[in-house]
All heavy atoms as TSV, in Angstrom:
chain	resi	resn	atom	element	x	y	z
A	1	MET	N	N	19.944	-20.601	63.593
A	1	MET	CA	C	18.905	-20.871	64.571
A	1	MET	C	C	17.667	-20.054	64.214
A	1	MET	O	O	17.740	-18.888	63.867
A	1	MET	CB	C	19.409	-20.529	65.954
A	1	MET	CG	C	18.437	-20.854	67.031
A	1	MET	SD	S	19.244	-20.628	68.625
A	1	MET	CE	C	17.832	-20.581	69.654
A	2	ASN	N	N	16.567	-20.680	64.340
A	2	ASN	CA	C	15.311	-20.002	64.068
A	2	ASN	C	C	14.943	-19.154	65.287
A	2	ASN	O	O	14.748	-19.664	66.373
A	2	ASN	CB	C	14.228	-21.042	63.785
A	2	ASN	CG	C	12.917	-20.418	63.417
A	2	ASN	OD1	O	12.776	-19.210	63.396
A	2	ASN	ND2	N	11.952	-21.242	63.124
A	3	ASP	N	N	14.833	-17.833	65.084
A	3	ASP	CA	C	14.543	-16.918	66.187
A	3	ASP	C	C	13.066	-16.624	66.334
A	3	ASP	O	O	12.681	-15.594	66.841
A	3	ASP	CB	C	15.303	-15.608	65.991
A	3	ASP	CG	C	16.788	-15.796	66.123
A	3	ASP	OD1	O	17.192	-16.663	66.907
A	3	ASP	OD2	O	17.533	-15.078	65.452
A	4	MET	N	N	12.251	-17.535	65.869
A	4	MET	CA	C	10.809	-17.329	65.928
A	4	MET	C	C	10.342	-17.089	67.362
A	4	MET	O	O	9.497	-16.250	67.614
A	4	MET	CB	C	10.091	-18.536	65.353
A	4	MET	CG	C	8.586	-18.463	65.476
A	4	MET	SD	S	7.780	-19.949	64.948
A	4	MET	CE	C	8.103	-21.021	66.323
A	5	TYR	N	N	10.888	-17.820	68.314
A	5	TYR	CA	C	10.431	-17.700	69.689
A	5	TYR	C	C	10.890	-16.398	70.331
A	5	TYR	O	O	10.164	-15.790	71.089
A	5	TYR	CB	C	10.924	-18.881	70.515
A	5	TYR	CG	C	10.392	-20.202	70.006
A	5	TYR	CD1	C	11.247	-21.217	69.614
A	5	TYR	CD2	C	9.027	-20.423	69.916
A	5	TYR	CE1	C	10.755	-22.423	69.151
A	5	TYR	CE2	C	8.528	-21.619	69.445
A	5	TYR	CZ	C	9.397	-22.620	69.072
A	5	TYR	OH	O	8.907	-23.805	68.616
A	6	SER	N	N	12.107	-15.958	70.024
A	6	SER	CA	C	12.616	-14.761	70.679
A	6	SER	C	C	12.040	-13.477	70.095
A	6	SER	O	O	12.116	-12.437	70.713
A	6	SER	CB	C	14.146	-14.724	70.598
A	6	SER	OG	O	14.549	-14.651	69.256
A	7	GLU	N	N	11.480	-13.531	68.899
A	7	GLU	CA	C	10.928	-12.343	68.271
A	7	GLU	C	C	9.403	-12.326	68.293
A	7	GLU	O	O	8.782	-11.567	67.565
A	7	GLU	CB	C	11.415	-12.261	66.826
A	7	GLU	CG	C	12.913	-12.079	66.716
A	7	GLU	CD	C	13.395	-12.100	65.289
A	7	GLU	OE1	O	12.567	-12.371	64.388
A	7	GLU	OE2	O	14.578	-11.859	65.073
A	8	PHE	N	N	8.791	-13.138	69.133
A	8	PHE	CA	C	7.336	-13.266	69.147
A	8	PHE	C	C	6.630	-11.965	69.472
A	8	PHE	O	O	5.601	-11.653	68.891
A	8	PHE	CB	C	6.921	-14.341	70.153
A	8	PHE	CG	C	5.435	-14.451	70.305
A	8	PHE	CD1	C	4.685	-15.080	69.324
A	8	PHE	CD2	C	4.784	-13.921	71.394
A	8	PHE	CE1	C	3.314	-15.185	69.448
A	8	PHE	CE2	C	3.414	-14.016	71.521
A	8	PHE	CZ	C	2.683	-14.652	70.544
A	9	ILE	N	N	7.179	-11.186	70.365
A	9	ILE	CA	C	6.492	-9.987	70.849
A	9	ILE	C	C	6.472	-8.874	69.798
A	9	ILE	O	O	5.625	-8.000	69.828
A	9	ILE	CB	C	7.125	-9.490	72.168
A	9	ILE	CG1	C	6.243	-8.445	72.863
A	9	ILE	CG2	C	8.491	-8.928	71.962
A	9	ILE	CD1	C	5.167	-9.017	73.677
A	10	PHE	N	N	7.400	-8.902	68.847
A	10	PHE	CA	C	7.489	-7.845	67.850
A	10	PHE	C	C	6.667	-8.189	66.621
A	10	PHE	O	O	6.746	-9.291	66.098
A	10	PHE	CB	C	8.945	-7.609	67.448
A	10	PHE	CG	C	9.815	-7.231	68.602
A	10	PHE	CD1	C	10.715	-8.129	69.136
A	10	PHE	CD2	C	9.710	-5.978	69.172
A	10	PHE	CE1	C	11.507	-7.797	70.213
A	10	PHE	CE2	C	10.500	-5.628	70.249
A	10	PHE	CZ	C	11.402	-6.541	70.773
A	11	ALA	N	N	5.916	-7.213	66.143
A	11	ALA	CA	C	5.156	-7.394	64.911
A	11	ALA	C	C	6.107	-7.206	63.732
A	11	ALA	O	O	6.972	-6.344	63.754
A	11	ALA	CB	C	4.027	-6.379	64.843
A	12	ARG	N	N	5.962	-8.027	62.703
A	12	ARG	CA	C	6.810	-7.908	61.519
A	12	ARG	C	C	6.108	-7.021	60.495
A	12	ARG	O	O	5.072	-7.389	59.956
A	12	ARG	CB	C	7.075	-9.276	60.931
A	12	ARG	CG	C	7.877	-10.135	61.869
A	12	ARG	CD	C	8.397	-11.341	61.144
A	12	ARG	NE	N	9.179	-12.115	62.058
A	12	ARG	CZ	C	10.479	-12.293	61.915
A	12	ARG	NH1	N	11.096	-11.767	60.895
A	12	ARG	NH2	N	11.135	-13.014	62.773
A	13	PRO	N	N	6.693	-5.857	60.231
A	13	PRO	CA	C	6.048	-4.935	59.292
A	13	PRO	C	C	6.217	-5.400	57.843
A	13	PRO	O	O	7.181	-6.081	57.506
A	13	PRO	CB	C	6.784	-3.617	59.515
A	13	PRO	CG	C	8.119	-4.019	60.042
A	13	PRO	CD	C	7.889	-5.291	60.818
A	14	SER	N	N	5.289	-4.996	57.011
A	14	SER	CA	C	5.395	-5.278	55.581
A	14	SER	C	C	6.367	-4.278	54.957
A	14	SER	O	O	6.840	-3.343	55.601
A	14	SER	CB	C	4.024	-5.158	54.925
A	14	SER	OG	O	3.599	-3.805	54.943
A	15	PHE	N	N	6.654	-4.463	53.683
A	15	PHE	CA	C	7.543	-3.550	52.971
A	15	PHE	C	C	6.983	-2.130	52.970
A	15	PHE	O	O	7.714	-1.161	53.218
A	15	PHE	CB	C	7.758	-4.040	51.535
A	15	PHE	CG	C	8.626	-3.132	50.718
A	15	PHE	CD1	C	9.994	-3.133	50.907
A	15	PHE	CD2	C	8.073	-2.271	49.793
A	15	PHE	CE1	C	10.812	-2.288	50.169
A	15	PHE	CE2	C	8.875	-1.424	49.045
A	15	PHE	CZ	C	10.254	-1.437	49.237
A	16	VAL	N	N	5.692	-2.006	52.733
A	16	VAL	CA	C	5.057	-0.685	52.694
A	16	VAL	C	C	5.140	-0.023	54.071
A	16	VAL	O	O	5.425	1.179	54.184
A	16	VAL	CB	C	3.589	-0.789	52.211
A	16	VAL	CG1	C	2.881	0.543	52.314
A	16	VAL	CG2	C	3.541	-1.333	50.796
A	17	GLU	N	N	4.902	-0.788	55.128
A	17	GLU	CA	C	5.018	-0.229	56.481
A	17	GLU	C	C	6.450	0.201	56.765
A	17	GLU	O	O	6.690	1.221	57.417
A	17	GLU	CB	C	4.566	-1.253	57.517
A	17	GLU	CG	C	3.085	-1.499	57.522
A	17	GLU	CD	C	2.690	-2.642	58.443
A	17	GLU	OE1	O	3.449	-3.626	58.528
A	17	GLU	OE2	O	1.621	-2.526	59.066
A	18	GLY	N	N	7.402	-0.569	56.278
A	18	GLY	CA	C	8.808	-0.199	56.452
A	18	GLY	C	C	9.132	1.108	55.752
A	18	GLY	O	O	9.868	1.948	56.287
A	19	MET	N	N	8.610	1.272	54.558
A	19	MET	CA	C	8.825	2.525	53.825
A	19	MET	C	C	8.149	3.689	54.562
A	19	MET	O	O	8.686	4.802	54.599
A	19	MET	CB	C	8.284	2.410	52.396
A	19	MET	CG	C	9.043	1.422	51.540
A	19	MET	SD	S	10.774	1.813	51.342
A	19	MET	CE	C	10.666	3.268	50.340
A	20	ALA	N	N	6.972	3.454	55.138
A	20	ALA	CA	C	6.266	4.513	55.863
A	20	ALA	C	C	7.033	4.926	57.120
A	20	ALA	O	O	6.977	6.089	57.533
A	20	ALA	CB	C	4.859	4.057	56.230
A	21	ARG	N	N	7.776	3.998	57.716
A	21	ARG	CA	C	8.544	4.320	58.920
A	21	ARG	C	C	9.656	5.329	58.644
A	21	ARG	O	O	10.120	6.012	59.558
A	21	ARG	CB	C	9.141	3.051	59.527
A	21	ARG	CG	C	8.102	2.203	60.200
A	21	ARG	CD	C	8.702	0.876	60.621
A	21	ARG	NE	N	7.674	0.004	61.146
A	21	ARG	CZ	C	7.465	-0.191	62.437
A	21	ARG	NH1	N	8.221	0.418	63.316
A	21	ARG	NH2	N	6.515	-0.989	62.834
A	22	ILE	N	N	10.084	5.426	57.382
A	22	ILE	CA	C	11.128	6.387	57.033
A	22	ILE	C	C	10.654	7.811	57.289
A	22	ILE	O	O	11.413	8.659	57.761
A	22	ILE	CB	C	11.541	6.205	55.551
A	22	ILE	CG1	C	12.238	4.861	55.377
A	22	ILE	CG2	C	12.441	7.346	55.090
A	22	ILE	CD1	C	12.527	4.496	53.940
A	23	VAL	N	N	9.394	8.082	56.992
A	23	VAL	CA	C	8.862	9.442	57.173
A	23	VAL	C	C	8.064	9.592	58.465
A	23	VAL	O	O	7.480	10.641	58.710
A	23	VAL	CB	C	7.985	9.845	55.962
A	23	VAL	CG1	C	8.828	9.940	54.713
A	23	VAL	CG2	C	6.842	8.888	55.773
A	24	ASP	N	N	8.047	8.565	59.304
A	24	ASP	CA	C	7.308	8.603	60.571
A	24	ASP	C	C	8.148	9.305	61.632
A	24	ASP	O	O	8.802	8.663	62.456
A	24	ASP	CB	C	6.946	7.184	61.007
A	24	ASP	CG	C	6.142	7.163	62.285
A	24	ASP	OD1	O	5.430	8.147	62.568
A	24	ASP	OD2	O	6.235	6.155	63.009
A	25	VAL	N	N	8.135	10.609	61.632
A	25	VAL	CA	C	8.955	11.388	62.554
A	25	VAL	C	C	8.461	11.251	63.989
A	25	VAL	O	O	9.246	11.222	64.927
A	25	VAL	CB	C	8.965	12.884	62.128
A	25	VAL	CG1	C	9.798	13.715	63.078
A	25	VAL	CG2	C	9.474	13.013	60.700
A	26	GLY	N	N	7.162	11.099	64.189
A	26	GLY	CA	C	6.598	11.030	65.530
A	26	GLY	C	C	6.644	9.643	66.154
A	26	GLY	O	O	6.164	9.447	67.263
A	27	ASP	N	N	7.220	8.673	65.448
A	27	ASP	CA	C	7.334	7.302	65.957
A	27	ASP	C	C	5.965	6.741	66.351
A	27	ASP	O	O	5.778	6.161	67.413
A	27	ASP	CB	C	8.295	7.267	67.145
A	27	ASP	CG	C	8.782	5.859	67.433
A	27	ASP	OD1	O	8.835	5.043	66.483
A	27	ASP	OD2	O	9.100	5.570	68.591
A	28	THR	N	N	4.988	6.926	65.465
A	28	THR	CA	C	3.622	6.487	65.750
A	28	THR	C	C	3.303	5.118	65.159
A	28	THR	O	O	2.249	4.573	65.446
A	28	THR	CB	C	2.610	7.501	65.180
A	28	THR	OG1	O	2.803	7.592	63.760
A	28	THR	CG2	C	2.774	8.866	65.822
A	29	LEU	N	N	4.192	4.549	64.356
A	29	LEU	CA	C	3.901	3.286	63.686
A	29	LEU	C	C	4.444	2.055	64.406
A	29	LEU	O	O	4.393	0.961	63.871
A	29	LEU	CB	C	4.453	3.313	62.253
A	29	LEU	CG	C	3.797	4.320	61.315
A	29	LEU	CD1	C	4.478	4.300	59.961
A	29	LEU	CD2	C	2.317	4.022	61.171
A	30	ASN	N	N	4.984	2.225	65.603
A	30	ASN	CA	C	5.478	1.067	66.338
A	30	ASN	C	C	4.312	0.189	66.760
A	30	ASN	O	O	3.344	0.665	67.354
A	30	ASN	CB	C	6.268	1.480	67.580
A	30	ASN	CG	C	7.644	1.977	67.211
A	30	ASN	OD1	O	8.155	1.649	66.144
A	30	ASN	ND2	N	8.240	2.752	68.082
A	31	GLY	N	N	4.391	-1.089	66.437
A	31	GLY	CA	C	3.337	-2.014	66.805
A	31	GLY	C	C	3.923	-3.265	67.437
A	31	GLY	O	O	4.999	-3.716	67.059
A	32	TYR	N	N	3.248	-3.798	68.398
A	32	TYR	CA	C	3.685	-5.004	69.098
A	32	TYR	C	C	2.530	-5.996	69.143
A	32	TYR	O	O	1.369	-5.610	69.107
A	32	TYR	CB	C	4.143	-4.672	70.523
A	32	TYR	CG	C	5.281	-3.690	70.558
A	32	TYR	CD1	C	5.060	-2.334	70.717
A	32	TYR	CD2	C	6.584	-4.128	70.388
A	32	TYR	CE1	C	6.103	-1.432	70.726
A	32	TYR	CE2	C	7.648	-3.240	70.399
A	32	TYR	CZ	C	7.399	-1.898	70.571
A	32	TYR	OH	O	8.441	-1.016	70.573
A	33	ASN	N	N	2.850	-7.268	69.221
A	33	ASN	CA	C	1.822	-8.284	69.373
A	33	ASN	C	C	1.263	-8.181	70.786
A	33	ASN	O	O	2.007	-8.202	71.756
A	33	ASN	CB	C	2.402	-9.680	69.133
A	33	ASN	CG	C	2.781	-9.896	67.687
A	33	ASN	OD1	O	2.196	-9.292	66.807
A	33	ASN	ND2	N	3.744	-10.748	67.450
A	34	ALA	N	N	-0.046	-8.086	70.895
A	34	ALA	CA	C	-0.700	-7.929	72.194
A	34	ALA	C	C	-0.991	-9.287	72.811
A	34	ALA	O	O	-1.184	-10.280	72.122
A	34	ALA	CB	C	-1.993	-7.143	72.037
A	35	SER	N	N	-1.015	-9.321	74.134
A	35	SER	CA	C	-1.318	-10.546	74.859
A	35	SER	C	C	-1.981	-10.172	76.184
A	35	SER	O	O	-1.639	-9.153	76.784
A	35	SER	CB	C	-0.035	-11.341	75.124
A	35	SER	OG	O	-0.307	-12.443	75.938
A	36	ASP	N	N	-2.912	-11.014	76.632
A	36	ASP	CA	C	-3.558	-10.767	77.921
A	36	ASP	C	C	-2.583	-10.962	79.075
A	36	ASP	O	O	-2.674	-10.303	80.095
A	36	ASP	CB	C	-4.754	-11.700	78.107
A	36	ASP	CG	C	-5.879	-11.373	77.141
A	36	ASP	OD1	O	-5.945	-10.211	76.678
A	36	ASP	OD2	O	-6.679	-12.278	76.847
A	37	ASP	N	N	-1.650	-11.913	78.908
A	37	ASP	CA	C	-0.674	-12.196	79.950
A	37	ASP	C	C	0.711	-12.307	79.305
A	37	ASP	O	O	1.190	-13.407	79.031
A	37	ASP	CB	C	-1.048	-13.491	80.670
A	37	ASP	CG	C	-0.246	-13.706	81.933
A	37	ASP	OD1	O	0.563	-12.825	82.283
A	37	ASP	OD2	O	-0.428	-14.755	82.570
A	38	PRO	N	N	1.363	-11.181	79.046
A	38	PRO	CA	C	2.626	-11.207	78.305
A	38	PRO	C	C	3.747	-11.956	79.026
A	38	PRO	O	O	4.599	-12.549	78.379
A	38	PRO	CB	C	2.970	-9.732	78.124
A	38	PRO	CG	C	2.179	-9.003	79.139
A	38	PRO	CD	C	0.967	-9.832	79.407
A	39	ASP	N	N	3.752	-11.952	80.358
A	39	ASP	CA	C	4.804	-12.669	81.076
A	39	ASP	C	C	4.704	-14.169	80.850
A	39	ASP	O	O	5.714	-14.851	80.651
A	39	ASP	CB	C	4.741	-12.365	82.578
A	39	ASP	CG	C	5.112	-10.928	82.880
A	39	ASP	OD1	O	5.859	-10.329	82.079
A	39	ASP	OD2	O	4.670	-10.405	83.911
A	40	THR	N	N	3.492	-14.697	80.854
A	40	THR	CA	C	3.293	-16.125	80.628
A	40	THR	C	C	3.679	-16.501	79.205
A	40	THR	O	O	4.341	-17.516	78.982
A	40	THR	CB	C	1.830	-16.515	80.896
A	40	THR	OG1	O	1.499	-16.164	82.240
A	40	THR	CG2	C	1.605	-17.990	80.686
A	41	VAL	N	N	3.298	-15.672	78.255
A	41	VAL	CA	C	3.639	-15.940	76.856
A	41	VAL	C	C	5.156	-15.886	76.673
A	41	VAL	O	O	5.741	-16.745	76.011
A	41	VAL	CB	C	2.933	-14.938	75.920
A	41	VAL	CG1	C	3.417	-15.079	74.495
A	41	VAL	CG2	C	1.431	-15.131	75.990
A	42	ALA	N	N	5.804	-14.895	77.266
A	42	ALA	CA	C	7.264	-14.771	77.146
A	42	ALA	C	C	7.957	-15.975	77.767
A	42	ALA	O	O	8.909	-16.519	77.189
A	42	ALA	CB	C	7.736	-13.483	77.806
A	43	LEU	N	N	7.496	-16.419	78.921
A	43	LEU	CA	C	8.090	-17.581	79.577
A	43	LEU	C	C	7.887	-18.842	78.737
A	43	LEU	O	O	8.806	-19.649	78.560
A	43	LEU	CB	C	7.475	-17.771	80.970
A	43	LEU	CG	C	8.076	-18.863	81.839
A	43	LEU	CD1	C	9.557	-18.596	82.071
A	43	LEU	CD2	C	7.338	-18.949	83.162
A	44	MET	N	N	6.704	-18.994	78.164
A	44	MET	CA	C	6.433	-20.149	77.304
A	44	MET	C	C	7.345	-20.126	76.075
A	44	MET	O	O	7.921	-21.140	75.700
A	44	MET	CB	C	4.972	-20.151	76.864
A	44	MET	CG	C	4.625	-21.322	75.953
A	44	MET	SD	S	2.927	-21.288	75.357
A	44	MET	CE	C	2.964	-19.909	74.238
A	45	MET	N	N	7.505	-18.970	75.456
A	45	MET	CA	C	8.363	-18.864	74.280
A	45	MET	C	C	9.820	-19.157	74.631
A	45	MET	O	O	10.550	-19.770	73.854
A	45	MET	CB	C	8.244	-17.480	73.645
A	45	MET	CG	C	6.917	-17.238	72.998
A	45	MET	SD	S	6.662	-18.405	71.647
A	45	MET	CE	C	4.953	-18.177	71.337
A	46	ASP	N	N	10.259	-18.713	75.812
A	46	ASP	CA	C	11.626	-19.014	76.252
A	46	ASP	C	C	11.834	-20.518	76.365
A	46	ASP	O	O	12.845	-21.058	75.895
A	46	ASP	CB	C	11.924	-18.350	77.592
A	46	ASP	CG	C	12.083	-16.845	77.483
A	46	ASP	OD1	O	12.254	-16.349	76.352
A	46	ASP	OD2	O	12.031	-16.175	78.532
A	47	TRP	N	N	10.886	-21.220	76.992
A	47	TRP	CA	C	11.033	-22.667	77.165
A	47	TRP	C	C	10.907	-23.419	75.844
A	47	TRP	O	O	11.557	-24.443	75.641
A	47	TRP	CB	C	10.041	-23.196	78.200
A	47	TRP	CG	C	10.570	-22.972	79.580
A	47	TRP	CD1	C	10.080	-22.108	80.506
A	47	TRP	CD2	C	11.713	-23.595	80.172
A	47	TRP	NE1	N	10.849	-22.149	81.636
A	47	TRP	CE2	C	11.853	-23.060	81.466
A	47	TRP	CE3	C	12.635	-24.540	79.742
A	47	TRP	CZ2	C	12.885	-23.441	82.316
A	47	TRP	CZ3	C	13.657	-24.924	80.597
A	47	TRP	CH2	C	13.769	-24.385	81.873
A	48	LEU	N	N	10.090	-22.911	74.920
A	48	LEU	CA	C	10.029	-23.523	73.592
A	48	LEU	C	C	11.367	-23.379	72.869
A	48	LEU	O	O	11.814	-24.305	72.186
A	48	LEU	CB	C	8.900	-22.909	72.767
A	48	LEU	CG	C	7.481	-23.298	73.194
A	48	LEU	CD1	C	6.457	-22.463	72.431
A	48	LEU	CD2	C	7.234	-24.775	72.976
A	49	ALA	N	N	12.013	-22.232	73.029
A	49	ALA	CA	C	13.330	-22.027	72.422
A	49	ALA	C	C	14.366	-22.953	73.053
A	49	ALA	O	O	15.222	-23.518	72.354
A	49	ALA	CB	C	13.754	-20.569	72.564
A	50	VAL	N	N	14.296	-23.137	74.366
A	50	VAL	CA	C	15.210	-24.060	75.046
A	50	VAL	C	C	14.987	-25.480	74.540
A	50	VAL	O	O	15.944	-26.216	74.247
A	50	VAL	CB	C	15.037	-23.992	76.582
A	50	VAL	CG1	C	15.765	-25.125	77.275
A	50	VAL	CG2	C	15.506	-22.650	77.110
A	51	GLY	N	N	13.726	-25.880	74.420
A	51	GLY	CA	C	13.417	-27.219	73.915
A	51	GLY	C	C	13.920	-27.414	72.499
A	51	GLY	O	O	14.458	-28.472	72.148
A	52	GLN	N	N	13.774	-26.405	71.662
A	52	GLN	CA	C	14.256	-26.489	70.288
A	52	GLN	C	C	15.780	-26.639	70.260
A	52	GLN	O	O	16.316	-27.455	69.506
A	52	GLN	CB	C	13.842	-25.232	69.521
A	52	GLN	CG	C	14.268	-25.226	68.076
A	52	GLN	CD	C	13.868	-23.930	67.376
A	52	GLN	OE1	O	13.754	-22.880	68.012
A	52	GLN	NE2	N	13.652	-24.012	66.092
A	53	ALA	N	N	16.469	-25.894	71.094
A	53	ALA	CA	C	17.927	-25.998	71.161
A	53	ALA	C	C	18.356	-27.376	71.669
A	53	ALA	O	O	19.329	-27.958	71.162
A	53	ALA	CB	C	18.492	-24.897	72.061
A	54	MET	N	N	17.631	-27.919	72.641
A	54	MET	CA	C	17.954	-29.252	73.166
A	54	MET	C	C	17.739	-30.326	72.098
A	54	MET	O	O	18.570	-31.225	71.937
A	54	MET	CB	C	17.106	-29.565	74.406
A	54	MET	CG	C	17.452	-28.738	75.614
A	54	MET	SD	S	19.073	-29.120	76.276
A	54	MET	CE	C	18.805	-30.764	76.871
A	55	ARG	N	N	16.613	-30.240	71.365
A	55	ARG	CA	C	16.361	-31.212	70.298
A	55	ARG	C	C	17.455	-31.157	69.241
A	55	ARG	O	O	17.919	-32.195	68.759
A	55	ARG	CB	C	14.989	-30.976	69.668
A	55	ARG	CG	C	13.838	-31.483	70.518
A	55	ARG	CD	C	12.512	-31.405	69.777
A	55	ARG	NE	N	12.115	-30.032	69.498
A	55	ARG	CZ	C	11.511	-29.230	70.359
A	55	ARG	NH1	N	11.224	-29.663	71.568
A	55	ARG	NH2	N	11.176	-28.011	70.022
A	56	ARG	N	N	17.885	-29.963	68.886
A	56	ARG	CA	C	18.937	-29.815	67.882
A	56	ARG	C	C	20.256	-30.413	68.408
A	56	ARG	O	O	20.946	-31.132	67.684
A	56	ARG	CB	C	19.145	-28.349	67.527
A	56	ARG	CG	C	20.205	-28.161	66.453
A	56	ARG	CD	C	20.408	-26.704	66.059
A	56	ARG	NE	N	19.189	-26.137	65.514
A	56	ARG	CZ	C	18.578	-25.072	66.002
A	56	ARG	NH1	N	19.055	-24.451	67.055
A	56	ARG	NH2	N	17.470	-24.614	65.446
A	57	ALA	N	N	20.599	-30.129	69.659
A	57	ALA	CA	C	21.841	-30.646	70.235
A	57	ALA	C	C	21.807	-32.166	70.333
A	57	ALA	O	O	22.804	-32.842	70.023
A	57	ALA	CB	C	22.082	-30.026	71.614
A	58	ILE	N	N	20.689	-32.730	70.738
A	58	ILE	CA	C	20.568	-34.188	70.847
A	58	ILE	C	C	20.672	-34.817	69.459
A	58	ILE	O	O	21.351	-35.841	69.277
A	58	ILE	CB	C	19.255	-34.574	71.546
A	58	ILE	CG1	C	19.328	-34.190	73.029
A	58	ILE	CG2	C	18.965	-36.061	71.386
A	58	ILE	CD1	C	18.014	-34.272	73.757
A	59	GLY	N	N	20.034	-34.212	68.467
A	59	GLY	CA	C	20.115	-34.722	67.103
A	59	GLY	C	C	21.539	-34.702	66.567
A	59	GLY	O	O	21.997	-35.656	65.933
A	60	GLU	N	N	22.263	-33.612	66.833
A	60	GLU	CA	C	23.653	-33.527	66.391
A	60	GLU	C	C	24.519	-34.559	67.112
A	60	GLU	O	O	25.402	-35.165	66.506
A	60	GLU	CB	C	24.200	-32.120	66.616
A	60	GLU	CG	C	23.600	-31.086	65.692
A	60	GLU	CD	C	24.039	-29.674	66.006
A	60	GLU	OE1	O	24.898	-29.483	66.902
A	60	GLU	OE2	O	23.524	-28.745	65.361
A	61	PHE	N	N	24.275	-34.764	68.400
A	61	PHE	CA	C	25.031	-35.760	69.155
A	61	PHE	C	C	24.763	-37.167	68.627
A	61	PHE	O	O	25.687	-37.957	68.423
A	61	PHE	CB	C	24.678	-35.691	70.637
A	61	PHE	CG	C	25.341	-36.759	71.455
A	61	PHE	CD1	C	26.672	-36.655	71.784
A	61	PHE	CD2	C	24.619	-37.867	71.882
A	61	PHE	CE1	C	27.295	-37.650	72.533
A	61	PHE	CE2	C	25.229	-38.860	72.618
A	61	PHE	CZ	C	26.566	-38.756	72.946
A	62	GLU	N	N	23.488	-37.482	68.386
A	62	GLU	CA	C	23.153	-38.807	67.862
A	62	GLU	C	C	23.768	-39.024	66.482
A	62	GLU	O	O	24.247	-40.116	66.178
A	62	GLU	CB	C	21.639	-38.978	67.798
A	62	GLU	CG	C	21.001	-39.144	69.159
A	62	GLU	CD	C	19.486	-39.194	69.103
A	62	GLU	OE1	O	18.904	-38.829	68.056
A	62	GLU	OE2	O	18.877	-39.594	70.110
A	63	ALA	N	N	23.790	-37.986	65.663
A	63	ALA	CA	C	24.401	-38.110	64.334
A	63	ALA	C	C	25.901	-38.355	64.445
A	63	ALA	O	O	26.460	-39.178	63.710
A	63	ALA	CB	C	24.135	-36.856	63.513
A	64	SER	N	N	26.551	-37.678	65.381
A	64	SER	CA	C	27.996	-37.886	65.538
A	64	SER	C	C	28.287	-39.267	66.098
A	64	SER	O	O	29.269	-39.898	65.724
A	64	SER	CB	C	28.601	-36.800	66.428
A	64	SER	OG	O	28.200	-36.966	67.772
A	65	GLU	N	N	27.445	-39.765	66.984
A	65	GLU	CA	C	27.633	-41.108	67.527
A	65	GLU	C	C	27.423	-42.160	66.443
A	65	GLU	O	O	28.133	-43.153	66.384
A	65	GLU	CB	C	26.671	-41.356	68.704
A	65	GLU	CG	C	27.053	-40.606	69.957
A	65	GLU	CD	C	28.382	-41.061	70.517
A	65	GLU	OE1	O	28.599	-42.270	70.693
A	65	GLU	OE2	O	29.223	-40.174	70.770
A	66	THR	N	N	26.458	-41.950	65.552
A	66	THR	CA	C	26.208	-42.877	64.448
A	66	THR	C	C	27.412	-42.901	63.515
A	66	THR	O	O	27.836	-43.966	63.073
A	66	THR	CB	C	24.942	-42.467	63.676
A	66	THR	OG1	O	23.851	-42.430	64.588
A	66	THR	CG2	C	24.643	-43.439	62.563
A	67	ASP	N	N	27.994	-41.746	63.245
A	67	ASP	CA	C	29.176	-41.677	62.395
A	67	ASP	C	C	30.342	-42.416	63.025
A	67	ASP	O	O	31.089	-43.120	62.353
A	67	ASP	CB	C	29.580	-40.215	62.136
A	67	ASP	CG	C	28.570	-39.484	61.263
A	67	ASP	OD1	O	27.762	-40.164	60.598
A	67	ASP	OD2	O	28.597	-38.246	61.264
A	68	ASP	N	N	30.502	-42.274	64.355
A	68	ASP	CA	C	31.585	-42.974	65.060
A	68	ASP	C	C	31.396	-44.482	65.006
A	68	ASP	O	O	32.356	-45.239	64.846
A	68	ASP	CB	C	31.672	-42.515	66.521
A	68	ASP	CG	C	32.161	-41.076	66.636
A	68	ASP	OD1	O	32.719	-40.553	65.634
A	68	ASP	OD2	O	31.981	-40.477	67.713
A	69	LEU	N	N	30.144	-44.958	65.120
A	69	LEU	CA	C	29.882	-46.393	65.071
A	69	LEU	C	C	30.161	-46.962	63.696
A	69	LEU	O	O	30.639	-48.088	63.552
A	69	LEU	CB	C	28.435	-46.675	65.481
A	69	LEU	CG	C	28.101	-46.491	66.959
A	69	LEU	CD1	C	26.614	-46.699	67.186
A	69	LEU	CD2	C	28.901	-47.447	67.822
A	70	GLU	N	N	29.883	-46.210	62.650
A	70	GLU	CA	C	30.140	-46.666	61.293
A	70	GLU	C	C	31.630	-46.819	61.045
A	70	GLU	O	O	32.064	-47.695	60.298
A	70	GLU	CB	C	29.526	-45.713	60.283
A	70	GLU	CG	C	28.013	-45.767	60.248
A	70	GLU	CD	C	27.386	-44.711	59.352
A	70	GLU	OE1	O	28.154	-43.937	58.730
A	70	GLU	OE2	O	26.158	-44.698	59.250
A	71	LEU	N	N	32.455	-45.979	61.675
A	71	LEU	CA	C	33.894	-46.076	61.504
A	71	LEU	C	C	34.448	-47.322	62.175
A	71	LEU	O	O	35.413	-47.920	61.696
A	71	LEU	CB	C	34.579	-44.825	62.080
A	71	LEU	CG	C	34.322	-43.511	61.349
A	71	LEU	CD1	C	34.959	-42.355	62.114
A	71	LEU	CD2	C	34.874	-43.565	59.934
A	72	VAL	N	N	33.873	-47.737	63.299
A	72	VAL	CA	C	34.358	-48.905	64.040
A	72	VAL	C	C	33.981	-50.182	63.321
A	72	VAL	O	O	34.771	-51.125	63.240
A	72	VAL	CB	C	33.768	-48.893	65.483
A	72	VAL	CG1	C	34.104	-50.187	66.206
A	72	VAL	CG2	C	34.275	-47.689	66.244
A	73	CYS	N	N	32.797	-50.258	62.759
A	73	CYS	CA	C	32.328	-51.494	62.107
A	73	CYS	C	C	32.971	-51.756	60.802
A	73	CYS	O	O	33.480	-51.179	60.043
A	73	CYS	CB	C	30.801	-51.448	61.918
A	73	CYS	SG	S	29.953	-51.437	63.497
């Protein structure tokens, strides 16, 4: 499953930033994606993830039904 929607709030560090975090004793390199209305963005991302899961489930169901019809014919 693509976790793009659930990880939206977290910034993805580069390799160099990851290496710098090893020596970041003061925990000063933590970064997050900023938003004017984080609750609305989080709710939207949740529903996009639900929609993606529904599309995948419907596609799998339709594929299984097509396979069943081919066996009968």
